[in-house]
C-alpha angles and dihedrals in degrees: 000000000000116000123236099017099092123081119253096202100087113149137158113281130181116228116199124199104216093200095063105008093244114157125197130175124220139150115274143151095220117131119234136177095198127074135197131203114228118177091338095310122109116223132180108258127225116186119211132185095217137017142164089286095057107027112110092224093060098034096046090227122117102231122166117208111190110166099161100044091245094146093054091045091052093048092049092048095052099033090096091063092056114109 
């Protein structure tokens, strides 16, 4: 491993999955302006749309999350080519 290229500022950070409110704590260097209190300890908070607890590949459930209506937009755009 090369010396001097890896960050030294690793700290415990809470990651929150906004789709199912799951929170997990791990070491990271990510910057965050928000914090969360877990068991009396304050951690920097990073909000995510999807994580291992909500991703269909890991859960085995086929769940479609379409917040921007992209699928409907695609179907409407290419509906004229349907025979």
